[in-house]
C-alpha positions as CSV (number, residue, x, y, z in Angstrom):
1,X,55.0,22.5,-50.0
2,X,57.9,22.0,-47.6
3,X,57.5,21.8,-43.8
4,X,56.4,25.1,-42.3
5,X,59.1,26.9,-40.3
6,X,58.4,28.5,-37.0
7,X,58.3,32.2,-37.3
8,X,60.3,34.3,-34.7
9,X,58.1,35.6,-31.9
10,X,57.5,39.3,-32.7
11,X,58.7,41.8,-30.1
12,X,55.2,42.3,-28.9
13,X,54.9,38.6,-28.1
14,X,58.3,37.9,-26.5
15,X,57.9,35.7,-23.6
16,X,59.0,36.7,-20.1
17,X,61.1,34.3,-18.2
18,X,58.1,33.2,-16.2
19,X,56.1,32.7,-19.4
20,X,58.9,30.8,-21.0
21,X,59.1,28.5,-18.0
22,X,55.3,28.0,-18.1
23,X,55.4,27.2,-21.9
24,X,58.2,24.7,-21.3
25,X,55.9,22.7,-19.1
26,X,52.3,23.5,-20.2
27,X,53.1,23.7,-23.9
28,X,53.6,19.9,-24.1
29,X,57.1,20.1,-25.7
30,X,58.7,17.4,-27.8
31,X,55.5,16.4,-29.6
32,X,53.9,17.1,-33.0
33,X,50.3,17.2,-31.9
34,X,49.1,18.6,-28.6
35,X,45.8,18.9,-26.8
36,X,44.2,21.3,-24.3
37,X,41.0,22.9,-23.2
38,X,39.3,26.3,-23.5
39,X,40.5,29.8,-23.9
40,X,43.4,29.5,-21.5
41,X,44.6,26.2,-23.1
42,X,44.4,27.8,-26.6
43,X,46.5,30.7,-25.4
44,X,49.1,28.4,-24.0
45,X,49.3,26.3,-27.2
46,X,49.2,29.4,-29.3
47,X,52.6,30.4,-27.8
48,X,54.4,27.3,-28.9
49,X,52.4,25.7,-31.8
50,X,52.6,26.4,-35.5
51,X,48.8,25.8,-36.1
52,X,45.7,25.6,-34.0
53,X,42.6,23.6,-34.3
54,X,39.4,24.7,-32.5
55,X,36.7,22.2,-31.8
56,X,33.2,23.2,-30.6
57,X,30.9,20.5,-31.8
58,X,27.7,21.9,-30.3
59,X,27.7,24.1,-32.1
60,X,30.1,26.8,-33.3
61,X,32.6,24.8,-35.4
62,X,29.8,22.6,-36.8
63,X,28.0,25.8,-37.8
64,X,31.2,27.2,-39.4
65,X,31.6,24.0,-41.4
66,X,28.0,24.2,-42.7
67,X,28.2,27.9,-43.5
68,X,31.6,27.7,-45.2
69,X,30.5,24.6,-47.2
70,X,27.7,26.8,-48.6
71,X,30.1,29.6,-49.6
72,X,29.8,31.9,-46.7
73,X,32.7,33.7,-45.0
74,X,32.4,33.4,-41.2
75,X,33.7,36.1,-38.8
76,X,34.1,34.7,-35.3
77,X,33.2,37.1,-32.5
78,X,32.7,36.7,-28.7
79,X,29.2,36.4,-27.4
80,X,27.4,39.7,-26.8
81,X,25.4,42.6,-28.1
82,X,28.4,44.1,-29.8
83,X,28.3,41.5,-32.5
84,X,25.6,43.4,-34.4
85,X,27.6,46.6,-34.3
86,X,30.7,44.7,-35.6
87,X,28.6,43.2,-38.4
88,X,27.6,46.6,-39.5
89,X,31.2,47.8,-39.6
90,X,32.4,44.9,-41.7
91,X,29.3,44.7,-44.0
92,X,28.2,41.3,-42.7
93,X,25.0,39.7,-41.3
94,X,25.1,39.0,-37.6
95,X,23.8,35.6,-36.4
96,X,21.4,35.7,-33.4
97,X,20.6,33.2,-30.7
98,X,18.6,30.1,-31.6
99,X,15.4,31.4,-30.1
100,X,15.7,34.9,-31.7
101,X,15.4,33.5,-35.3
102,X,12.6,35.0,-37.4
103,X,11.5,34.5,-41.0
104,X,13.2,37.8,-41.8
105,X,16.4,36.8,-39.9
106,X,17.0,33.1,-40.1
107,X,20.8,33.1,-39.4
108,X,21.8,31.8,-36.0
109,X,24.3,29.5,-34.2
110,X,22.1,26.6,-35.2
111,X,23.8,24.5,-37.9
112,X,20.4,23.2,-39.0
113,X,19.1,26.7,-39.4
114,X,22.3,27.8,-41.3
115,X,21.9,24.8,-43.6
116,X,18.5,26.2,-44.7
117,X,19.0,30.0,-44.5
118,X,19.8,32.1,-47.5
119,X,23.5,32.3,-48.3
120,X,25.1,35.6,-47.4
121,X,28.6,36.6,-48.3
122,X,29.7,37.4,-44.8
123,X,28.3,36.1,-41.5
124,X,29.3,37.2,-38.0
125,X,28.8,34.1,-35.8
126,X,29.2,34.9,-32.1
127,X,29.4,32.2,-29.4
128,X,30.8,32.2,-25.8
129,X,33.2,29.3,-26.4
130,X,34.4,28.3,-29.9
131,X,33.9,31.6,-31.5
132,X,35.5,33.5,-28.6
133,X,38.5,31.2,-28.7
134,X,38.8,31.6,-32.5
135,X,38.6,35.3,-32.3
136,X,41.3,35.5,-29.7
137,X,43.5,33.0,-31.5
138,X,43.4,35.0,-34.7
139,X,45.6,37.6,-32.9
140,X,48.5,35.1,-32.9
141,X,48.7,35.1,-36.7
142,X,48.8,31.3,-36.7
143,X,46.6,29.3,-39.0
144,X,43.4,28.5,-37.0
145,X,41.2,25.7,-38.3
146,X,37.6,25.0,-37.3
147,X,37.0,21.2,-36.8
148,X,34.0,19.2,-35.9
149,X,32.9,15.6,-36.2
150,X,31.7,16.2,-39.8
151,X,35.2,17.2,-41.1
152,X,37.7,16.0,-38.5
153,X,39.4,13.6,-40.9
154,X,39.6,16.2,-43.6
155,X,41.2,18.7,-41.2
156,X,43.8,16.2,-40.1
157,X,44.7,15.3,-43.7
158,X,45.0,18.9,-44.7
159,X,47.3,19.8,-41.8
160,X,49.5,16.9,-42.6
161,X,49.7,17.9,-46.3
162,X,50.8,21.4,-45.2
163,X,53.7,19.9,-43.3
164,X,52.4,20.5,-39.7
165,X,52.8,17.9,-37.0
166,X,56.6,17.9,-36.5
167,X,58.3,18.8,-33.2
168,X,59.4,22.1,-34.9
169,X,55.9,22.8,-36.3
170,X,53.4,21.3,-33.9
171,X,49.7,21.4,-34.0
172,X,47.6,22.4,-31.0
173,X,44.1,20.9,-30.9
174,X,41.8,22.8,-28.5
175,X,38.5,21.4,-27.2
176,X,36.4,24.5,-26.5
177,X,34.2,23.0,-23.7
178,X,31.1,24.7,-22.2
179,X,30.5,27.0,-19.3
180,X,29.2,26.5,-15.8
181,X,26.8,29.2,-14.6
182,X,29.7,30.9,-12.8
183,X,31.6,31.2,-16.1
184,X,34.2,28.5,-15.4
185,X,35.1,25.9,-18.0
186,X,32.9,22.8,-18.2
187,X,34.8,20.0,-20.1
188,X,32.3,18.4,-22.5
189,X,32.0,15.0,-24.0
190,X,31.2,16.2,-27.5
191,X,34.3,18.4,-27.8
192,X,36.6,15.8,-26.3
193,X,35.4,13.3,-28.9
194,X,35.6,15.9,-31.7
195,X,39.2,16.8,-30.8
196,X,40.1,13.2,-30.5
197,X,38.7,12.6,-34.0
198,X,41.1,15.2,-35.3
199,X,44.0,13.7,-33.2
200,X,43.1,10.3,-34.7
201,X,43.8,11.7,-38.1
202,X,47.1,13.1,-36.8
203,X,48.2,10.0,-34.9
204,X,50.9,9.3,-37.5
205,X,52.5,12.7,-37.6
206,X,56.3,12.7,-37.3
207,X,56.4,14.4,-34.0
208,X,53.9,12.0,-32.4
209,X,51.2,12.8,-29.8
210,X,51.7,14.5,-26.5
211,X,50.6,12.6,-23.4
212,X,47.6,14.8,-23.2
213,X,46.7,14.2,-26.8
214,X,47.1,10.5,-26.5
215,X,44.8,10.4,-23.5
216,X,42.2,12.4,-25.4
217,X,42.5,9.9,-28.2
218,X,42.1,7.0,-25.8
219,X,38.6,8.3,-25.0
220,X,37.7,8.0,-28.6
221,X,39.0,4.4,-28.8
222,X,36.9,3.4,-25.8
223,X,33.7,4.9,-27.3
224,X,31.9,2.4,-29.5
225,X,29.3,4.8,-30.8
226,X,30.4,8.4,-31.0
227,X,27.1,9.7,-32.3
228,X,25.2,8.0,-29.5
229,X,27.6,9.4,-26.9
230,X,27.1,12.9,-28.2
231,X,23.4,12.5,-28.2
232,X,23.4,11.2,-24.7
233,X,25.8,13.8,-23.3
234,X,24.7,16.8,-21.2
235,X,25.1,19.2,-24.1
236,X,23.3,16.8,-26.5
237,X,20.4,16.3,-24.1
238,X,20.2,20.1,-23.4
239,X,19.7,20.9,-27.1
240,X,17.3,18.0,-27.7
241,X,15.2,18.8,-24.7
242,X,15.2,22.5,-25.7
243,X,13.7,21.7,-29.1
244,X,16.9,21.7,-31.1
245,X,17.4,18.0,-31.8
246,X,18.1,18.7,-35.4
247,X,21.2,20.6,-34.5
248,X,22.5,17.5,-32.8
249,X,21.5,15.4,-35.8
250,X,23.6,17.7,-38.1
251,X,26.6,17.6,-35.7
252,X,26.9,13.8,-35.3
253,X,27.1,13.1,-39.1
254,X,30.7,11.8,-38.8
255,X,33.1,12.3,-41.7
256,X,30.6,13.7,-44.2
257,X,32.6,16.8,-45.2
258,X,35.9,17.6,-46.8
259,X,35.6,21.3,-46.1
260,X,38.5,22.7,-44.0
261,X,37.6,26.2,-42.7
262,X,40.8,28.2,-42.1
263,X,40.8,31.6,-40.3
264,X,42.7,34.2,-42.3
265,X,42.7,37.8,-41.4
266,X,39.9,37.3,-39.0
267,X,37.6,35.3,-41.4
268,X,36.9,31.6,-41.8
269,X,36.9,30.5,-45.4
270,X,37.6,27.2,-47.2
271,X,41.2,26.1,-47.4
């Protein structure tokens, strides 16, 4: 297919003069692949990019890759009790917290558990970071791709085949990050390395990398053992010490998947 063209911004999304000025600075103009953090970064890139990539290695996007590879459709949803109600409305199964798993309800945010649970047609998978960002990004109407260490190369190759990565059709790569107890963003090693792995696969796009994307990629170049870095990170140690080391094991299997989960009409399925 030919290069994607930027769609006109619909009236409901017309930028105010202040928003346009902000986008001119924070949107990292003049580059084909861009990088930012969290929900706010995704919103900024969503205004100016033609496609978005969400990275939440521990564990939302890894869980999405595992579920979609097994044939499930994944509905992203912000963290909270309303996920079960939403699942009832759409005829899906709602995933629960890791510690709420039972023999009768084995679906959770744990990628290891999802790899062993029975396959269901539709799964609502809430999380406070990657899933919340994906759900919000779906409102932009842009292609939203779930990437992790397992499929970063495949995601980059797919985006390039679709013609994204030019100055006119840039890609925004969003590292979800974690949360501090006060709710503020905590940048995380695993998501920076996951995003950088996608950017590595995009390093030759016609529009080049923004400064922010290039700096994220530099972190990958200076990390001799990505798997060890993720295991030793705060998030990796938190899961391991909490009894979920297998989730980290699943997440650090680098480049093992060609599955590219794309969010269409609010649901992730294979490209």
